[in-house]
A tleap script that builds the chain and sets N, CA, C and O, in Angstrom:
source leaprc.protein.ff14SB
mol = sequence {
  NMET LEU TRP LEU LYS ASP LYS VAL ALA LEU
  MET LYS SER ALA SER GLU GLY ILE GLY LYS
  ALA ILE VAL LYS ARG PHE LEU GLU GLU GLY
  VAL LEU GLY VAL ALA ALA PHE ASP ILE ASN
  GLN GLN ARG LEU ASN ALA LEU LYS ASN CPRO
}
set mol.1.N position { 10.510 6.436 -1.170 }
set mol.1.CA position { 9.109 6.129 -0.968 }
set mol.1.C position { 8.891 4.631 -1.115 }
set mol.1.O position { 9.164 4.063 -2.172 }
set mol.2.N position { 8.415 4.007 -0.090 }
set mol.2.CA position { 8.228 2.559 -0.102 }
set mol.2.C position { 6.741 2.229 -0.254 }
set mol.2.O position { 6.102 1.777 0.696 }
set mol.3.N position { 6.203 2.453 -1.434 }
set mol.3.CA position { 4.776 2.271 -1.669 }
set mol.3.C position { 4.356 0.806 -1.720 }
set mol.3.O position { 3.161 0.513 -1.664 }
set mol.4.N position { 5.301 -0.115 -1.826 }
set mol.4.CA position { 4.983 -1.545 -1.837 }
set mol.4.C position { 5.355 -2.233 -0.523 }
set mol.4.O position { 5.316 -3.460 -0.432 }
set mol.5.N position { 5.710 -1.458 0.480 }
set mol.5.CA position { 6.139 -2.031 1.748 }
set mol.5.C position { 5.075 -2.986 2.285 }
set mol.5.O position { 3.887 -2.666 2.325 }
set mol.6.N position { 5.534 -4.167 2.697 }
set mol.6.CA position { 4.689 -5.198 3.295 }
set mol.6.C position { 3.659 -5.798 2.337 }
set mol.6.O position { 2.641 -6.327 2.782 }
set mol.7.N position { 3.907 -5.725 1.051 }
set mol.7.CA position { 3.042 -6.338 0.038 }
set mol.7.C position { 3.776 -7.531 -0.576 }
set mol.7.O position { 4.988 -7.673 -0.417 }
set mol.8.N position { 3.032 -8.382 -1.274 }
set mol.8.CA position { 3.599 -9.504 -2.008 }
set mol.8.C position { 3.260 -9.299 -3.476 }
set mol.8.O position { 2.136 -8.923 -3.810 }
set mol.9.N position { 4.228 -9.544 -4.356 }
set mol.9.CA position { 4.032 -9.322 -5.790 }
set mol.9.C position { 4.148 -10.622 -6.568 }
set mol.9.O position { 4.901 -11.519 -6.189 }
set mol.10.N position { 3.402 -10.717 -7.652 }
set mol.10.CA position { 3.505 -11.810 -8.614 }
set mol.10.C position { 4.014 -11.218 -9.922 }
set mol.10.O position { 3.521 -10.185 -10.374 }
set mol.11.N position { 4.992 -11.870 -10.524 }
set mol.11.CA position { 5.562 -11.335 -11.770 }
set mol.11.C position { 5.787 -12.467 -12.753 }
set mol.11.O position { 6.479 -13.436 -12.441 }
set mol.12.N position { 5.206 -12.349 -13.942 }
set mol.12.CA position { 5.472 -13.331 -14.996 }
set mol.12.C position { 6.477 -12.737 -15.972 }
set mol.12.O position { 6.630 -11.518 -16.043 }
set mol.13.N position { 7.155 -13.583 -16.716 }
set mol.13.CA position { 8.221 -13.146 -17.623 }
set mol.13.C position { 9.264 -12.346 -16.856 }
set mol.13.O position { 9.677 -11.265 -17.276 }
set mol.14.N position { 9.680 -12.901 -15.723 }
set mol.14.CA position { 10.504 -12.167 -14.763 }
set mol.14.C position { 12.006 -12.326 -14.936 }
set mol.14.O position { 12.772 -11.688 -14.213 }
set mol.15.N position { 12.444 -13.144 -15.857 }
set mol.15.CA position { 13.880 -13.454 -15.880 }
set mol.15.C position { 14.740 -12.504 -16.709 }
set mol.15.O position { 15.966 -12.556 -16.619 }
set mol.16.N position { 14.127 -11.641 -17.511 }
set mol.16.CA position { 14.933 -10.723 -18.315 }
set mol.16.C position { 14.136 -9.491 -18.708 }
set mol.16.O position { 12.913 -9.459 -18.569 }
set mol.17.N position { 14.823 -8.500 -19.190 }
set mol.17.CA position { 14.193 -7.292 -19.705 }
set mol.17.C position { 13.397 -6.520 -18.674 }
set mol.17.O position { 13.825 -6.348 -17.533 }
set mol.18.N position { 12.230 -6.058 -19.097 }
set mol.18.CA position { 11.385 -5.239 -18.240 }
set mol.18.C position { 10.931 -6.021 -17.011 }
set mol.18.O position { 10.881 -5.468 -15.913 }
set mol.19.N position { 10.601 -7.290 -17.181 }
set mol.19.CA position { 10.173 -8.109 -16.049 }
set mol.19.C position { 11.222 -8.176 -14.958 }
set mol.19.O position { 10.907 -8.054 -13.774 }
set mol.20.N position { 12.453 -8.367 -15.353 }
set mol.20.CA position { 13.561 -8.419 -14.393 }
set mol.20.C position { 13.737 -7.072 -13.691 }
set mol.20.O position { 13.959 -7.022 -12.482 }
set mol.21.N position { 13.638 -5.996 -14.444 }
set mol.21.CA position { 13.771 -4.658 -13.867 }
set mol.21.C position { 12.644 -4.372 -12.869 }
set mol.21.O position { 12.867 -3.745 -11.834 }
set mol.22.N position { 11.442 -4.835 -13.190 }
set mol.22.CA position { 10.312 -4.628 -12.292 }
set mol.22.C position { 10.504 -5.412 -10.999 }
set mol.22.O position { 10.229 -4.891 -9.919 }
set mol.23.N position { 10.967 -6.643 -11.092 }
set mol.23.CA position { 11.238 -7.441 -9.886 }
set mol.23.C position { 12.240 -6.719 -8.990 }
set mol.23.O position { 12.026 -6.602 -7.783 }
set mol.24.N position { 13.319 -6.240 -9.573 }
set mol.24.CA position { 14.336 -5.522 -8.790 }
set mol.24.C position { 13.751 -4.268 -8.139 }
set mol.24.O position { 14.041 -3.971 -6.980 }
set mol.25.N position { 12.934 -3.541 -8.884 }
set mol.25.CA position { 12.328 -2.315 -8.345 }
set mol.25.C position { 11.356 -2.626 -7.213 }
set mol.25.O position { 11.326 -1.926 -6.201 }
set mol.26.N position { 10.562 -3.679 -7.387 }
set mol.26.CA position { 9.650 -4.090 -6.319 }
set mol.26.C position { 10.421 -4.363 -5.035 }
set mol.26.O position { 10.005 -3.945 -3.955 }
set mol.27.N position { 11.536 -5.060 -5.153 }
set mol.27.CA position { 12.344 -5.369 -3.971 }
set mol.27.C position { 12.922 -4.097 -3.349 }
set mol.27.O position { 12.987 -3.973 -2.126 }
set mol.28.N position { 13.335 -3.166 -4.185 }
set mol.28.CA position { 13.840 -1.883 -3.676 }
set mol.28.C position { 12.751 -1.101 -2.953 }
set mol.28.O position { 13.036 -0.350 -2.019 }
set mol.29.N position { 11.504 -1.277 -3.384 }
set mol.29.CA position { 10.382 -0.553 -2.807 }
set mol.29.C position { 9.854 -1.199 -1.519 }
set mol.29.O position { 8.878 -0.716 -0.945 }
set mol.30.N position { 10.482 -2.273 -1.067 }
set mol.30.CA position { 10.132 -2.845 0.221 }
set mol.30.C position { 9.112 -3.966 0.202 }
set mol.30.O position { 8.542 -4.298 1.241 }
set mol.31.N position { 8.870 -4.555 -0.959 }
set mol.31.CA position { 7.926 -5.659 -1.039 }
set mol.31.C position { 8.426 -6.824 -0.168 }
set mol.31.O position { 9.628 -7.079 -0.091 }
set mol.32.N position { 7.487 -7.527 0.486 }
set mol.32.CA position { 7.865 -8.667 1.332 }
set mol.32.C position { 8.491 -9.788 0.517 }
set mol.32.O position { 9.441 -10.432 0.962 }
set mol.33.N position { 7.958 -10.019 -0.672 }
set mol.33.CA position { 8.478 -11.066 -1.530 }
set mol.33.C position { 7.900 -10.968 -2.925 }
set mol.33.O position { 6.902 -10.286 -3.161 }
set mol.34.N position { 8.547 -11.663 -3.840 }
set mol.34.CA position { 8.092 -11.700 -5.227 }
set mol.34.C position { 8.005 -13.149 -5.659 }
set mol.34.O position { 8.971 -13.900 -5.526 }
set mol.35.N position { 6.854 -13.546 -6.175 }
set mol.35.CA position { 6.705 -14.846 -6.822 }
set mol.35.C position { 6.982 -14.598 -8.301 }
set mol.35.O position { 6.155 -14.018 -9.006 }
set mol.36.N position { 8.138 -15.035 -8.763 }
set mol.36.CA position { 8.569 -14.760 -10.135 }
set mol.36.C position { 8.399 -16.015 -10.986 }
set mol.36.O position { 8.801 -17.107 -10.585 }
set mol.37.N position { 7.806 -15.849 -12.152 }
set mol.37.CA position { 7.558 -16.951 -13.069 }
set mol.37.C position { 8.173 -16.654 -14.426 }
set mol.37.O position { 8.150 -15.515 -14.890 }
set mol.38.N position { 8.724 -17.682 -15.060 }
set mol.38.CA position { 9.264 -17.535 -16.402 }
set mol.38.C position { 9.482 -18.921 -16.994 }
set mol.38.O position { 9.680 -19.888 -16.258 }
set mol.39.N position { 9.447 -19.021 -18.299 }
set mol.39.CA position { 9.680 -20.292 -18.971 }
set mol.39.C position { 11.158 -20.701 -18.920 }
set mol.39.O position { 11.475 -21.888 -18.992 }
set mol.40.N position { 12.056 -19.722 -18.797 }
set mol.40.CA position { 13.495 -19.988 -18.776 }
set mol.40.C position { 13.961 -20.162 -17.323 }
set mol.40.O position { 14.254 -19.184 -16.636 }
set mol.41.N position { 14.022 -21.399 -16.875 }
set mol.41.CA position { 14.357 -21.700 -15.486 }
set mol.41.C position { 15.767 -21.255 -15.109 }
set mol.41.O position { 15.991 -20.794 -13.989 }
set mol.42.N position { 16.711 -21.385 -16.022 }
set mol.42.CA position { 18.096 -21.009 -15.737 }
set mol.42.C position { 18.211 -19.509 -15.437 }
set mol.42.O position { 18.873 -19.127 -14.471 }
set mol.43.N position { 17.595 -18.676 -16.230 }
set mol.43.CA position { 17.632 -17.219 -15.994 }
set mol.43.C position { 16.843 -16.857 -14.740 }
set mol.43.O position { 17.212 -15.941 -14.006 }
set mol.44.N position { 15.761 -17.581 -14.503 }
set mol.44.CA position { 14.964 -17.321 -13.310 }
set mol.44.C position { 15.761 -17.640 -12.050 }
set mol.44.O position { 15.681 -16.908 -11.064 }
set mol.45.N position { 16.525 -18.722 -12.076 }
set mol.45.CA position { 17.391 -19.053 -10.940 }
set mol.45.C position { 18.441 -17.978 -10.701 }
set mol.45.O position { 18.848 -17.745 -9.564 }
set mol.46.N position { 18.875 -17.328 -11.764 }
set mol.46.CA position { 19.882 -16.264 -11.632 }
set mol.46.C position { 19.341 -15.061 -10.868 }
set mol.46.O position { 20.122 -14.286 -10.316 }
set mol.47.N position { 18.025 -14.887 -10.823 }
set mol.47.CA position { 17.443 -13.790 -10.054 }
set mol.47.C position { 17.708 -13.948 -8.555 }
set mol.47.O position { 17.807 -12.963 -7.823 }
set mol.48.N position { 17.820 -15.195 -8.113 }
set mol.48.CA position { 18.046 -15.450 -6.685 }
set mol.48.C position { 19.432 -15.026 -6.247 }
set mol.48.O position { 19.632 -14.690 -5.080 }
set mol.49.N position { 20.389 -15.033 -7.153 }
set mol.49.CA position { 21.776 -14.722 -6.844 }
set mol.49.C position { 22.315 -13.668 -7.806 }
set mol.49.O position { 23.101 -13.987 -8.698 }
set mol.50.N position { 21.894 -12.398 -7.628 }
set mol.50.CA position { 22.319 -11.368 -8.591 }
set mol.50.C position { 23.797 -11.062 -8.522 }
set mol.50.O position { 24.289 -10.219 -9.273 }
savepdb mol mol.pdb
quit
């Protein structure tokens, strides 16, 4: 079920834990893109290259 298909998501605290899991799930659900924000830039960059 792609309930987020063709939507755009914003996610704060996205680099680890629940935030990271939510970003991954959004992408699996067909979201067009995710604007991910976090204070830890190094971990946030790691989201781009899983």
